[in-house]
Every structure is written in structure tokens, then in C-alpha cells.
LOGU-310452 format. One record per residue (C-alpha): residue number from 0; x, y, z; residue in one letter. Coordinates in pm, whole numbers, padded with zeros to 5 digits, always signed. Layout:
BEGIN
{seq NUM x X y Y z Z type A};
...
//
This chain:
BEGIN
{seq 0 x -14967 y -04291 z +06821 type X};
{seq 1 x -14826 y -03999 z +06675 type X};
{seq 2 x -14637 y -04054 z +06366 type X};
{seq 3 x -14376 y -03772 z +06317 type X};
{seq 4 x -14172 y -03716 z +05989 type X};
{seq 5 x -13879 y -03497 z +06137 type X};
{seq 6 x -13686 y -03291 z +05859 type X};
{seq 7 x -13431 y -03014 z +05885 type X};
{seq 8 x -13638 y -02741 z +05720 type X};
{seq 9 x -14043 y -02804 z +05729 type X};
{seq 10 x -14107 y -02554 z +05458 type X};
{seq 11 x -13892 y -02763 z +05193 type X};
{seq 12 x -14092 y -03089 z +05260 type X};
{seq 13 x -14280 y -03125 z +04930 type X};
{seq 14 x -14519 y -03384 z +05034 type X};
{seq 15 x -14863 y -03434 z +05209 type X};
{seq 16 x -14857 y -03775 z +05392 type X};
{seq 17 x -15199 y -03887 z +05568 type X};
{seq 18 x -15152 y -03967 z +05903 type X};
{seq 19 x -14773 y -03799 z +05933 type X};
{seq 20 x -14697 y -03447 z +06092 type X};
{seq 21 x -14394 y -03313 z +05982 type X};
{seq 22 x -14174 y -03158 z +06230 type X};
{seq 23 x -13856 y -02941 z +06210 type X};
{seq 24 x -13563 y -03088 z +06392 type X};
{seq 25 x -13498 y -02805 z +06607 type X};
{seq 26 x -13849 y -02786 z +06725 type X};
{seq 27 x -13818 y -03170 z +06797 type X};
{seq 28 x -13546 y -03123 z +06965 type X};
{seq 29 x -13594 y -02827 z +07170 type X};
{seq 30 x -13984 y -02776 z +07228 type X};
{seq 31 x -14143 y -02926 z +07534 type X};
{seq 32 x -14457 y -03086 z +07359 type X};
{seq 33 x -14232 y -03335 z +07187 type X};
{seq 34 x -13997 y -03411 z +07490 type X};
{seq 35 x -14303 y -03490 z +07654 type X};
{seq 36 x -14483 y -03682 z +07426 type X};
{seq 37 x -14508 y -04032 z +07557 type X};
{seq 38 x -14609 y -04242 z +07219 type X};
{seq 39 x -14442 y -04149 z +06876 type X};
{seq 40 x -14329 y -04281 z +06610 type X};
{seq 41 x -14036 y -04099 z +06459 type X};
{seq 42 x -13898 y -04100 z +06093 type X};
{seq 43 x -13556 y -03926 z +06098 type X};
{seq 44 x -13528 y -03768 z +05730 type X};
{seq 45 x -13248 y -03515 z +05827 type X};
{seq 46 x -12967 y -03446 z +05591 type X};
{seq 47 x -12688 y -03563 z +05775 type X};
{seq 48 x -12681 y -03852 z +06055 type X};
{seq 49 x -12288 y -03703 z +06143 type X};
{seq 50 x -12190 y -03762 z +06519 type X};
{seq 51 x -12354 y -03479 z +06738 type X};
{seq 52 x -12528 y -03343 z +06433 type X};
{seq 53 x -12887 y -03234 z +06454 type X};
{seq 54 x -12997 y -03565 z +06269 type X};
{seq 55 x -12787 y -03764 z +06525 type X};
{seq 56 x -12954 y -03591 z +06808 type X};
{seq 57 x -13290 y -03651 z +06680 type X};
{seq 58 x -13240 y -04014 z +06703 type X};
{seq 59 x -13079 y -04011 z +07023 type X};
{seq 60 x -13309 y -03818 z +07180 type X};
{seq 61 x -13629 y -04009 z +07012 type X};
{seq 62 x -13451 y -04315 z +07190 type X};
{seq 63 x -13427 y -04148 z +07522 type X};
{seq 64 x -13807 y -04044 z +07518 type X};
{seq 65 x -13909 y -04389 z +07429 type X};
{seq 66 x -13993 y -04309 z +07080 type X};
{seq 67 x -13939 y -04546 z +06785 type X};
{seq 68 x -13696 y -04408 z +06545 type X};
{seq 69 x -13570 y -04458 z +06211 type X};
{seq 70 x -13290 y -04486 z +06178 type X};
{seq 71 x -13187 y -04562 z +06539 type X};
{seq 72 x -12829 y -04446 z +06654 type X};
{seq 73 x -12679 y -04804 z +06593 type X};
{seq 74 x -12804 y -04808 z +06222 type X};
{seq 75 x -12632 y -04422 z +06179 type X};
{seq 76 x -12313 y -04574 z +06283 type X};
{seq 77 x -12352 y -04914 z +06104 type X};
{seq 78 x -12393 y -04709 z +05747 type X};
{seq 79 x -12065 y -04550 z +05840 type X};
{seq 80 x -11892 y -04919 z +05891 type X};
{seq 81 x -11686 y -05031 z +05596 type X};
{seq 82 x -11644 y -05330 z +05758 type X};
{seq 83 x -12004 y -05420 z +05832 type X};
{seq 84 x -12070 y -05318 z +05450 type X};
{seq 85 x -11793 y -05518 z +05308 type X};
{seq 86 x -11908 y -05845 z +05513 type X};
{seq 87 x -12288 y -05814 z +05404 type X};
{seq 88 x -12244 y -06154 z +05247 type X};
{seq 89 x -12595 y -06260 z +05234 type X};
{seq 90 x -12629 y -05956 z +04991 type X};
{seq 91 x -12394 y -06095 z +04745 type X};
{seq 92 x -12650 y -06312 z +04508 type X};
{seq 93 x -12912 y -06044 z +04517 type X};
{seq 94 x -12651 y -05797 z +04409 type X};
{seq 95 x -12535 y -06023 z +04115 type X};
{seq 96 x -12870 y -06087 z +04022 type X};
{seq 97 x -13026 y -05697 z +04051 type X};
{seq 98 x -12700 y -05567 z +03856 type X};
{seq 99 x -12628 y -05837 z +03590 type X};
{seq 100 x -12705 y -05607 z +03329 type X};
{seq 101 x -12567 y -05277 z +03446 type X};
{seq 102 x -12280 y -05192 z +03268 type X};
{seq 103 x -12157 y -04881 z +03414 type X};
{seq 104 x -11933 y -04860 z +03749 type X};
{seq 105 x -12017 y -04706 z +03985 type X};
{seq 106 x -12389 y -04763 z +04023 type X};
{seq 107 x -12614 y -04585 z +04274 type X};
{seq 108 x -12926 y -04711 z +04391 type X};
{seq 109 x -13183 y -04478 z +04567 type X};
{seq 110 x -13368 y -04672 z +04830 type X};
{seq 111 x -13715 y -04505 z +04969 type X};
{seq 112 x -13848 y -04669 z +05268 type X};
{seq 113 x -13718 y -04981 z +05128 type X};
{seq 114 x -13799 y -04936 z +04796 type X};
{seq 115 x -13656 y -04845 z +04445 type X};
{seq 116 x -13845 y -04712 z +04129 type X};
{seq 117 x -13724 y -05020 z +03926 type X};
{seq 118 x -13925 y -05328 z +03994 type X};
{seq 119 x -13608 y -05525 z +03911 type X};
{seq 120 x -13419 y -05380 z +04231 type X};
{seq 121 x -13704 y -05451 z +04456 type X};
{seq 122 x -13571 y -05739 z +04652 type X};
{seq 123 x -13228 y -05589 z +04661 type X};
{seq 124 x -13352 y -05246 z +04789 type X};
{seq 125 x -13588 y -05431 z +05056 type X};
{seq 126 x -13286 y -05663 z +05178 type X};
{seq 127 x -13047 y -05340 z +05201 type X};
{seq 128 x -13305 y -05168 z +05395 type X};
{seq 129 x -13362 y -05453 z +05622 type X};
{seq 130 x -13004 y -05468 z +05725 type X};
{seq 131 x -12961 y -05091 z +05740 type X};
{seq 132 x -13333 y -04947 z +05819 type X};
{seq 133 x -13260 y -04576 z +05702 type X};
{seq 134 x -13570 y -04446 z +05533 type X};
{seq 135 x -13373 y -04246 z +05270 type X};
{seq 136 x -13087 y -04464 z +05150 type X};
{seq 137 x -12830 y -04434 z +04882 type X};
{seq 138 x -12644 y -04748 z +04810 type X};
{seq 139 x -12314 y -04728 z +04595 type X};
{seq 140 x -12197 y -05021 z +04423 type X};
{seq 141 x -11832 y -05096 z +04246 type X};
{seq 142 x -11747 y -05359 z +04000 type X};
{seq 143 x -11420 y -05521 z +04035 type X};
{seq 144 x -11318 y -05814 z +03839 type X};
{seq 145 x -11657 y -05863 z +03692 type X};
{seq 146 x -11807 y -05888 z +04018 type X};
{seq 147 x -12022 y -05644 z +04198 type X};
{seq 148 x -11976 y -05491 z +04558 type X};
{seq 149 x -12142 y -05274 z +04794 type X};
{seq 150 x -11910 y -04982 z +04866 type X};
{seq 151 x -12103 y -04706 z +05025 type X};
{seq 152 x -12418 y -04605 z +05205 type X};
{seq 153 x -12525 y -04280 z +05300 type X};
{seq 154 x -12868 y -04101 z +05383 type X};
{seq 155 x -13024 y -03898 z +05075 type X};
{seq 156 x -13063 y -03522 z +05154 type X};
{seq 157 x -13406 y -03418 z +05035 type X};
{seq 158 x -13271 y -03180 z +04830 type X};
{seq 159 x -13101 y -03452 z +04619 type X};
{seq 160 x -13446 y -03626 z +04564 type X};
{seq 161 x -13549 y -03582 z +04179 type X};
{seq 162 x -13874 y -03380 z +04132 type X};
{seq 163 x -13966 y -03687 z +03927 type X};
{seq 164 x -13919 y -03926 z +04227 type X};
{seq 165 x -14149 y -03755 z +04462 type X};
{seq 166 x -14466 y -03916 z +04349 type X};
{seq 167 x -14284 y -04247 z +04431 type X};
{seq 168 x -14144 y -04125 z +04740 type X};
{seq 169 x -14491 y -04053 z +04879 type X};
{seq 170 x -14650 y -04381 z +04771 type X};
{seq 171 x -14342 y -04565 z +04949 type X};
{seq 172 x -14396 y -04376 z +05262 type X};
{seq 173 x -14781 y -04423 z +05237 type X};
{seq 174 x -14729 y -04816 z +05174 type X};
{seq 175 x -14468 y -04822 z +05447 type X};
{seq 176 x -14745 y -04663 z +05698 type X};
{seq 177 x -15002 y -04879 z +05594 type X};
{seq 178 x -14817 y -05222 z +05665 type X};
{seq 179 x -14927 y -05152 z +06018 type X};
{seq 180 x -15202 y -05438 z +06103 type X};
{seq 181 x -15541 y -05289 z +06122 type X};
{seq 182 x -15659 y -05363 z +06474 type X};
{seq 183 x -15935 y -05248 z +06729 type X};
{seq 184 x -15764 y -04937 z +06871 type X};
{seq 185 x -15751 y -04945 z +07253 type X};
{seq 186 x -15769 y -04601 z +07440 type X};
{seq 187 x -15549 y -04718 z +07719 type X};
{seq 188 x -15274 y -04864 z +07479 type X};
{seq 189 x -14926 y -04753 z +07610 type X};
{seq 190 x -14675 y -04972 z +07448 type X};
{seq 191 x -14628 y -05127 z +07067 type X};
{seq 192 x -14586 y -05490 z +07043 type X};
{seq 193 x -14467 y -05674 z +06726 type X};
{seq 194 x -14533 y -06025 z +06657 type X};
{seq 195 x -14299 y -06206 z +06436 type X};
{seq 196 x -14486 y -06484 z +06226 type X};
{seq 197 x -14396 y -06622 z +05891 type X};
{seq 198 x -14728 y -06692 z +05688 type X};
{seq 199 x -14521 y -06944 z +05461 type X};
{seq 200 x -14390 y -07150 z +05773 type X};
{seq 201 x -14533 y -07519 z +05689 type X};
{seq 202 x -14542 y -07602 z +06078 type X};
{seq 203 x -14529 y -07267 z +06280 type X};
{seq 204 x -14528 y -07262 z +06672 type X};
{seq 205 x -14881 y -07097 z +06669 type X};
{seq 206 x -15188 y -07130 z +06399 type X};
{seq 207 x -15380 y -06840 z +06294 type X};
{seq 208 x -15629 y -06879 z +06549 type X};
{seq 209 x -15373 y -06868 z +06835 type X};
{seq 210 x -15211 y -06579 z +06681 type X};
{seq 211 x -15558 y -06371 z +06665 type X};
{seq 212 x -15593 y -06447 z +07063 type X};
{seq 213 x -15259 y -06325 z +07097 type X};
{seq 214 x -15331 y -06009 z +06943 type X};
{seq 215 x -15665 y -05986 z +07147 type X};
{seq 216 x -15498 y -06054 z +07472 type X};
{seq 217 x -15203 y -05786 z +07389 type X};
{seq 218 x -15473 y -05510 z +07319 type X};
{seq 219 x -15652 y -05603 z +07656 type X};
{seq 220 x -15357 y -05538 z +07847 type X};
{seq 221 x -15261 y -05239 z +07705 type X};
{seq 222 x -15052 y -05286 z +07350 type X};
{seq 223 x -15103 y -05168 z +06986 type X};
{seq 224 x -14995 y -05474 z +06811 type X};
{seq 225 x -14841 y -05540 z +06462 type X};
{seq 226 x -14797 y -05872 z +06284 type X};
{seq 227 x -14450 y -05849 z +06115 type X};
{seq 228 x -14313 y -06097 z +05858 type X};
{seq 229 x -13942 y -06213 z +05788 type X};
{seq 230 x -13905 y -05882 z +05533 type X};
{seq 231 x -13991 y -05636 z +05823 type X};
{seq 232 x -13647 y -05666 z +05992 type X};
{seq 233 x -13611 y -05260 z +05915 type X};
{seq 234 x -13936 y -05182 z +06150 type X};
{seq 235 x -13780 y -05347 z +06470 type X};
{seq 236 x -13695 y -04982 z +06638 type X};
{seq 237 x -14080 y -04871 z +06575 type X};
{seq 238 x -14177 y -05112 z +06869 type X};
{seq 239 x -14129 y -05175 z +07260 type X};
{seq 240 x -14144 y -05540 z +07248 type X};
{seq 241 x -14093 y -05835 z +07001 type X};
{seq 242 x -14228 y -06159 z +07038 type X};
{seq 243 x -14151 y -06415 z +06813 type X};
{seq 244 x -14391 y -06692 z +06688 type X};
{seq 245 x -14167 y -06855 z +06423 type X};
{seq 246 x -13930 y -07139 z +06462 type X};
{seq 247 x -13626 y -07008 z +06563 type X};
{seq 248 x -13259 y -07079 z +06459 type X};
{seq 249 x -12910 y -06927 z +06475 type X};
{seq 250 x -12809 y -06907 z +06142 type X};
{seq 251 x -13138 y -06723 z +06045 type X};
{seq 252 x -13330 y -06437 z +06021 type X};
{seq 253 x -13551 y -06496 z +06366 type X};
{seq 254 x -13188 y -06467 z +06549 type X};
{seq 255 x -13116 y -06139 z +06365 type X};
{seq 256 x -13455 y -06014 z +06469 type X};
{seq 257 x -13425 y -06112 z +06833 type X};
{seq 258 x -13033 y -05964 z +06848 type X};
{seq 259 x -13179 y -05652 z +06690 type X};
{seq 260 x -13436 y -05592 z +06917 type X};
{seq 261 x -13252 y -05674 z +07242 type X};
{seq 262 x -12974 y -05437 z +07132 type X};
{seq 263 x -13253 y -05154 z +07100 type X};
{seq 264 x -13370 y -05206 z +07430 type X};
{seq 265 x -13700 y -05389 z +07348 type X};
{seq 266 x -13836 y -05655 z +07574 type X};
{seq 267 x -13775 y -05994 z +07359 type X};
{seq 268 x -13921 y -06322 z +07380 type X};
{seq 269 x -13763 y -06576 z +07241 type X};
{seq 270 x -13441 y -06367 z +07359 type X};
{seq 271 x -13109 y -06434 z +07157 type X};
{seq 272 x -12946 y -06620 z +07435 type X};
{seq 273 x -13259 y -06852 z +07477 type X};
{seq 274 x -13244 y -06884 z +07082 type X};
{seq 275 x -12887 y -07002 z +07095 type X};
{seq 276 x -12908 y -07234 z +07421 type X};
{seq 277 x -13222 y -07423 z +07322 type X};
{seq 278 x -13165 y -07479 z +06940 type X};
{seq 279 x -12836 y -07645 z +07031 type X};
{seq 280 x -12892 y -07987 z +07162 type X};
{seq 281 x -12498 y -08053 z +07243 type X};
{seq 282 x -12524 y -07704 z +07464 type X};
{seq 283 x -12813 y -07867 z +07632 type X};
{seq 284 x -12654 y -08208 z +07705 type X};
{seq 285 x -12357 y -08023 z +07865 type X};
{seq 286 x -12584 y -07823 z +08043 type X};
{seq 287 x -12788 y -08083 z +08197 type X};
{seq 288 x -12520 y -08297 z +08304 type X};
{seq 289 x -12304 y -07985 z +08474 type X};
{seq 290 x -12628 y -07932 z +08659 type X};
{seq 291 x -12723 y -08267 z +08754 type X};
{seq 292 x -13049 y -08238 z +08561 type X};
{seq 293 x -13143 y -08611 z +08480 type X};
{seq 294 x -13163 y -08716 z +08085 type X};
{seq 295 x -13116 y -09025 z +07923 type X};
{seq 296 x -12754 y -09157 z +07909 type X};
{seq 297 x -12596 y -08929 z +07670 type X};
{seq 298 x -12240 y -08930 z +07479 type X};
{seq 299 x -12143 y -08615 z +07273 type X};
{seq 300 x -11979 y -08789 z +06967 type X};
{seq 301 x -11690 y -08669 z +06756 type X};
{seq 302 x -11493 y -08837 z +06496 type X};
{seq 303 x -11237 y -08988 z +06759 type X};
{seq 304 x -11498 y -09130 z +06979 type X};
{seq 305 x -11754 y -09310 z +06749 type X};
{seq 306 x -11625 y -09653 z +06864 type X};
{seq 307 x -11752 y -09574 z +07218 type X};
{seq 308 x -12111 y -09527 z +07103 type X};
{seq 309 x -12230 y -09873 z +07115 type X};
{seq 310 x -12041 y -09966 z +07433 type X};
{seq 311 x -12161 y -09677 z +07622 type X};
{seq 312 x -12535 y -09659 z +07536 type X};
{seq 313 x -12641 y -09985 z +07394 type X};
{seq 314 x -12904 y -10049 z +07109 type X};
{seq 315 x -13114 y -09891 z +06981 type X};
{seq 316 x -12943 y -09569 z +07010 type X};
{seq 317 x -13080 y -09211 z +06917 type X};
{seq 318 x -12868 y -08975 z +06703 type X};
{seq 319 x -12916 y -08607 z +06723 type X};
{seq 320 x -12795 y -08347 z +06497 type X};
{seq 321 x -12762 y -07999 z +06716 type X};
{seq 322 x -13016 y -07787 z +06606 type X};
{seq 323 x -13293 y -08053 z +06495 type X};
{seq 324 x -13658 y -07953 z +06534 type X};
{seq 325 x -13966 y -08117 z +06532 type X};
{seq 326 x -13813 y -08472 z +06519 type X};
{seq 327 x -13623 y -08381 z +06184 type X};
{seq 328 x -13243 y -08461 z +06219 type X};
{seq 329 x -13318 y -08722 z +06508 type X};
{seq 330 x -13254 y -09085 z +06401 type X};
{seq 331 x -13275 y -09420 z +06568 type X};
{seq 332 x -13011 y -09655 z +06507 type X};
{seq 333 x -13047 y -10019 z +06555 type X};
{seq 334 x -12696 y -10172 z +06526 type X};
{seq 335 x -12331 y -10114 z +06496 type X};
{seq 336 x -12326 y -10160 z +06135 type X};
{seq 337 x -12605 y -09901 z +06082 type X};
{seq 338 x -12446 y -09664 z +06333 type X};
{seq 339 x -12092 y -09585 z +06153 type X};
{seq 340 x -12232 y -09464 z +05836 type X};
{seq 341 x -12533 y -09265 z +06004 type X};
{seq 342 x -12248 y -09089 z +06213 type X};
{seq 343 x -12010 y -09037 z +05955 type X};
{seq 344 x -12297 y -08856 z +05738 type X};
{seq 345 x -12404 y -08654 z +06040 type X};
{seq 346 x -12066 y -08544 z +06133 type X};
{seq 347 x -12001 y -08411 z +05770 type X};
{seq 348 x -12207 y -08112 z +05871 type X};
{seq 349 x -12135 y -08080 z +06246 type X};
{seq 350 x -11821 y -08150 z +06420 type X};
{seq 351 x -12020 y -08272 z +06728 type X};
{seq 352 x -12324 y -08496 z +06731 type X};
{seq 353 x -12543 y -08615 z +07043 type X};
{seq 354 x -12612 y -08980 z +07107 type X};
{seq 355 x -12866 y -09097 z +07384 type X};
{seq 356 x -13006 y -09426 z +07480 type X};
{seq 357 x -13319 y -09529 z +07325 type X};
{seq 358 x -13600 y -09474 z +07623 type X};
{seq 359 x -13932 y -09593 z +07471 type X};
{seq 360 x -14266 y -09424 z +07621 type X};
{seq 361 x -14626 y -09386 z +07507 type X};
{seq 362 x -14602 y -09024 z +07548 type X};
{seq 363 x -14383 y -08714 z +07639 type X};
{seq 364 x -14479 y -08462 z +07890 type X};
{seq 365 x -14448 y -08095 z +07748 type X};
{seq 366 x -14432 y -07831 z +08030 type X};
{seq 367 x -14498 y -07481 z +07905 type X};
{seq 368 x -14317 y -07202 z +08163 type X};
{seq 369 x -14304 y -06838 z +08132 type X};
{seq 370 x -14114 y -06617 z +08381 type X};
{seq 371 x -14009 y -06909 z +08574 type X};
{seq 372 x -14359 y -07026 z +08632 type X};
{seq 373 x -14583 y -07310 z +08494 type X};
{seq 374 x -14793 y -07204 z +08222 type X};
{seq 375 x -14937 y -07549 z +08094 type X};
{seq 376 x -14902 y -07909 z +08071 type X};
{seq 377 x -14970 y -08145 z +07774 type X};
{seq 378 x -14905 y -08496 z +07689 type X};
{seq 379 x -14794 y -08579 z +07322 type X};
{seq 380 x -14847 y -08925 z +07240 type X};
{seq 381 x -14610 y -09087 z +06981 type X};
{seq 382 x -14746 y -09090 z +06624 type X};
{seq 383 x -14913 y -09410 z +06507 type X};
{seq 384 x -14658 y -09707 z +06447 type X};
{seq 385 x -14381 y -09445 z +06492 type X};
{seq 386 x -14124 y -09393 z +06789 type X};
{seq 387 x -14147 y -09016 z +06806 type X};
{seq 388 x -14424 y -08760 z +06843 type X};
{seq 389 x -14409 y -08631 z +06457 type X};
{seq 390 x -14345 y -08895 z +06200 type X};
{seq 391 x -14195 y -08785 z +05859 type X};
{seq 392 x -14343 y -08932 z +05528 type X};
{seq 393 x -14213 y -08949 z +05200 type X};
{seq 394 x -14297 y -08592 z +05009 type X};
{seq 395 x -14230 y -08404 z +05322 type X};
{seq 396 x -14548 y -08460 z +05488 type X};
{seq 397 x -14549 y -08462 z +05865 type X};
{seq 398 x -14797 y -08628 z +06081 type X};
{seq 399 x -14830 y -08616 z +06480 type X};
{seq 400 x -14993 y -08830 z +06760 type X};
{seq 401 x -15286 y -08767 z +06957 type X};
{seq 402 x -15245 y -08534 z +07256 type X};
{seq 403 x -15431 y -08443 z +07600 type X};
{seq 404 x -15386 y -08121 z +07821 type X};
{seq 405 x -15400 y -08138 z +08219 type X};
{seq 406 x -15467 y -07876 z +08485 type X};
{seq 407 x -15136 y -07795 z +08670 type X};
{seq 408 x -15266 y -07929 z +08971 type X};
{seq 409 x -15320 y -08284 z +08831 type X};
{seq 410 x -14977 y -08302 z +08665 type X};
{seq 411 x -14709 y -08502 z +08872 type X};
{seq 412 x -14558 y -08282 z +09087 type X};
{seq 413 x -14209 y -08404 z +09014 type X};
{seq 414 x -14265 y -08352 z +08650 type X};
{seq 415 x -14327 y -07969 z +08708 type X};
{seq 416 x -14050 y -07951 z +08917 type X};
{seq 417 x -13790 y -08117 z +08706 type X};
{seq 418 x -13931 y -07886 z +08413 type X};
{seq 419 x -13873 y -07582 z +08615 type X};
{seq 420 x -13516 y -07687 z +08705 type X};
{seq 421 x -13441 y -07722 z +08323 type X};
{seq 422 x -13597 y -07408 z +08209 type X};
{seq 423 x -13461 y -07181 z +08482 type X};
{seq 424 x -13096 y -07310 z +08373 type X};
{seq 425 x -13174 y -07122 z +08034 type X};
{seq 426 x -13357 y -06809 z +08128 type X};
{seq 427 x -13678 y -06648 z +08216 type X};
{seq 428 x -13821 y -06647 z +07889 type X};
{seq 429 x -14098 y -06879 z +07731 type X};
{seq 430 x -13989 y -07247 z +07697 type X};
{seq 431 x -14149 y -07597 z +07636 type X};
{seq 432 x -14008 y -07865 z +07853 type X};
{seq 433 x -14002 y -08241 z +07722 type X};
{seq 434 x -13984 y -08493 z +07964 type X};
{seq 435 x -14030 y -08848 z +07970 type X};
{seq 436 x -14130 y -09071 z +08256 type X};
{seq 437 x -13984 y -09395 z +08316 type X};
{seq 438 x -14029 y -09672 z +08550 type X};
{seq 439 x -13807 y -09541 z +08807 type X};
{seq 440 x -13722 y -09174 z +08709 type X};
{seq 441 x -13815 y -08859 z +08491 type X};
{seq 442 x -13569 y -08763 z +08257 type X};
{seq 443 x -13554 y -08421 z +08060 type X};
{seq 444 x -13529 y -08470 z +07675 type X};
{seq 445 x -13497 y -08141 z +07556 type X};
{seq 446 x -13566 y -07738 z +07639 type X};
{seq 447 x -13765 y -07572 z +07366 type X};
{seq 448 x -13728 y -07177 z +07337 type X};
{seq 449 x -14035 y -07160 z +07086 type X};
{seq 450 x -14289 y -07404 z +07221 type X};
{seq 451 x -14587 y -07475 z +07022 type X};
{seq 452 x -14907 y -07272 z +07151 type X};
{seq 453 x -15201 y -07351 z +06911 type X};
{seq 454 x -15570 y -07314 z +06936 type X};
{seq 455 x -15731 y -07606 z +07136 type X};
{seq 456 x -15425 y -07782 z +07238 type X};
{seq 457 x -15204 y -07606 z +07468 type X};
{seq 458 x -15466 y -07363 z +07580 type X};
{seq 459 x -15745 y -07632 z +07624 type X};
{seq 460 x -15730 y -07584 z +08003 type X};
{seq 461 x -15652 y -07205 z +08051 type X};
{seq 462 x -15806 y -07086 z +07750 type X};
{seq 463 x -15795 y -06698 z +07681 type X};
{seq 464 x -15589 y -06668 z +08014 type X};
{seq 465 x -15282 y -06859 z +07856 type X};
{seq 466 x -15237 y -06564 z +07616 type X};
{seq 467 x -15321 y -06319 z +07880 type X};
{seq 468 x -15029 y -06430 z +08120 type X};
{seq 469 x -14784 y -06424 z +07823 type X};
{seq 470 x -14889 y -06059 z +07751 type X};
{seq 471 x -14884 y -05969 z +08097 type X};
{seq 472 x -14538 y -06069 z +08120 type X};
{seq 473 x -14441 y -05819 z +07843 type X};
{seq 474 x -14629 y -05561 z +08010 type X};
{seq 475 x -14472 y -05601 z +08363 type X};
{seq 476 x -14118 y -05619 z +08211 type X};
{seq 477 x -14188 y -05255 z +08020 type X};
{seq 478 x -14322 y -05104 z +08297 type X};
{seq 479 x -14012 y -05233 z +08519 type X};
{seq 480 x -13772 y -05121 z +08262 type X};
{seq 481 x -13646 y -05457 z +08172 type X};
{seq 482 x -13523 y -05614 z +07857 type X};
{seq 483 x -13279 y -05830 z +07694 type X};
{seq 484 x -13008 y -05610 z +07744 type X};
{seq 485 x -13110 y -05262 z +07885 type X};
{seq 486 x -13416 y -05045 z +07951 type X};
{seq 487 x -13583 y -04843 z +07723 type X};
//
């Protein structure tokens, strides 16, 4: 893939960057070799991103050509939005810590590819670059009533970069380029895939061995692959597709990654709609009830109907925080005396809580589904001396029960059909549907948007074909021009 550094005047570009071709903006816009270039990463360093300026058209036409552009047109508009800048609340604490010893106002921070010369401003610079991914960015802060606020953002013209900063700028660019994961190059690669994974996550949906197999499968079907971390938000525009392999939540960076990727036209799994729907058990309960998909008897609990839980569901009863995951936030209550204080506690954090009848089984079925097609079937057995498949221990340790995987043909057809009904109600992404088989019926417990796929567990039957199938879905959607929002 070509890496293009687009500037207004190539003769004024002072640095030699290994692996980067410096291109004049006019040449990029008008010369046929750039318009016909099918795979390119474009760093737009034009001095102005004003609407319909040369810099604006570099990013606009770059997107039309399928090039990954930084910044993209959305970001160009974002840095001009006073409302967006004022409401970047997540920066408040970083700003306070970074600028606490600064006495003069206003204060300007020069950010080169997410970095500043002063180490004390490193985290703030990276955070600003992730929110507003502009290669050369100047952030202006104002101090009012002893509190610093982000006041303005604008690109830094090349001519305003001090000579003494040029060595640092070169290092920042080289470091940014080098963050690409060293991987075996595939001559037939047509697309760029980012896999979001968090090395600090205690219970990630895919272990290291599984991630390596995803990378190999992606390369085999024609992708170049990078593993991104939570701090790589600013790089999303460089890719054609995003595969999230980190536990998802709505009020979380995973949702922001998914939303940004979809807005840019990438193919995204998990897409933001699936994240919002699957991570909220209140939504799932209402959806399953409306569609007549069998679940344990369920009641949506609020402060006014607490007294109805026991009579409606009996005891024991299971209480679920709407955004619970990995058995956390799921509580079994044995009697009315215990029920009320537990509900009072849960309702302090969420206005609605899910209560379900307790349906004990030796194991839960998990049916993996991709693109409305079954992918794998597992049975997860309850943890030893516990009623869930995961058991939380003092000190934060989590243990699980044993498991086994079955060929799709050997799984009960009713379980597969029920899983498909539930997953198809969410979308056409990658899901794991949990089902309990009772004496007289099968019931859906939940639909997971980010199901576990670990080496030797979910892939025990299909092996590498499981990883290949998921990557083929990405490839097919890119070739069809399909994404979470619009074609790219």
C-alpha cells in the first residue's frame, strides 16, 4: 500500500520520511496516477481544511477513491464545531492535570501525529488526536475562573512549525508509521482490516492464539491486518474494515470505535446498533417478548412495581443489571426479604432492572452465528458448586465450568432454529446466542454481540475454517460495497 504525504508545496517539505511519498496537493487532485491508485494511505498536511479549499478536496476525493485519509472530512468539520469542542467532557481531567502548572492564558499545544514535545502533555495530546485525528493540530486553551477549557482547534501550517521541532516531527511521523503490525505481506491483499483488541483486558473475547488465527485467516482472503488498541482511535480512517475483539459497552471506547468506523463507511463487526441492542438486557427482554421468542418468565422492574416480582416470578429469582456481562451484575435472590434491598441497590444505578424466573440447568447452549448463518455450537457447563457458567471469587478472580463443542449437525435442530430467530432480530453481525433446554421447551437467555472465540474452545470442531468464514464475510461485504452505514 502506498503512503502519501500530501502538502501544498512539496518543495517546502523539509523532511525525509522512510516509506512515505511527498505529493503536491494539486498533483494528488489532478494527476491520473493518483486517481487510479486503488490502495493508498493519505496524510493530508495542507495548510487549510476550509470548505471547498484544496485541503478539503484532498480528503474528500481521497474518500471517493477509497483511500484512507487523515484527517477525513468529518474530522475537518468537527474541529470547527464549537459545540463539539466545548462538550469534550472526557478531556476535563486530562486538561486539568496537564495544565495545572501553567500560569499564562491562553495556552497553545502543538500536537504532531498525537505527540507533543513535552512528556507531561503526552496523554492529553494523544486523547485530543484520538477525538480529532488531524496530523498537525494546534489546541488552544483558555483559563476561566481558575479552570482550563479547550477553546479552539486548528491545523498547523507547515510554515509555522519551528525549525527546532522538525526533528521531533519526523520522529512522530516515523513512530506513527511504525505502529503498523509487522505481518507477512500478501501479494493479493486488496483491503485493510483493523482488529481492535485490548492487551490489558482480563477476560477478552479472543485469546492471543485466536487473534493470531484471525490475522492469518484475514491475510489468506486478501487483507493487510493491524491490531489496534484503545489509544488508536485516530487511525480508524486508515482502514476498510474494523473487527472488534474487545468486550463492548455503550458508554465505552468500543462503541465510539464502532460508531466512527460506520460513519466513515467501514465494514464493522460489532456494529454500533448490535452493541447498543445486545449489551442492554432490558432491550433484549422487550424485543424477545414482542417477537414471541421464548425466554424465562421476565419482568422489567422499576421503583413502582418491586412488590410484583415475587408473585409474578416466584423464588429464587434472578436479577440482571441491564449492561451486565460475564455473569457480573447477575444476582440470584432466594426470598422476599433479600429481594427488596438488592433491588433498591440496583435501581440506584439504573432506572430499570430485569428480573427473571430461575431456570436451573447443567449447561447453557451457545450458538455462534455470523451473517445469519450458524457458525459453531458449544455447551458451557456451570462452574463447580455454582449456578452460573462463571463464578466470581473474592479478590476478583473468575473461574468457569467445563465446556464441549459439537458439530452443527449434532446439535438439536430446535436450538439452532431458536438461536437464528433471536440473532436475526438483532442484525446480520457476529453473535453468540445463549439458550437453556428445559424439560418442555428451549428458552433464550441472551444474545451476545461479542461472543467468545478462543483457541481450542469454540473452534474445536471447525478449526481454522471458523476464522476464515468470519473473514470471508468482511471480504464479501467490502466487495459488495456494504457497511454499517453506506458503501465506501
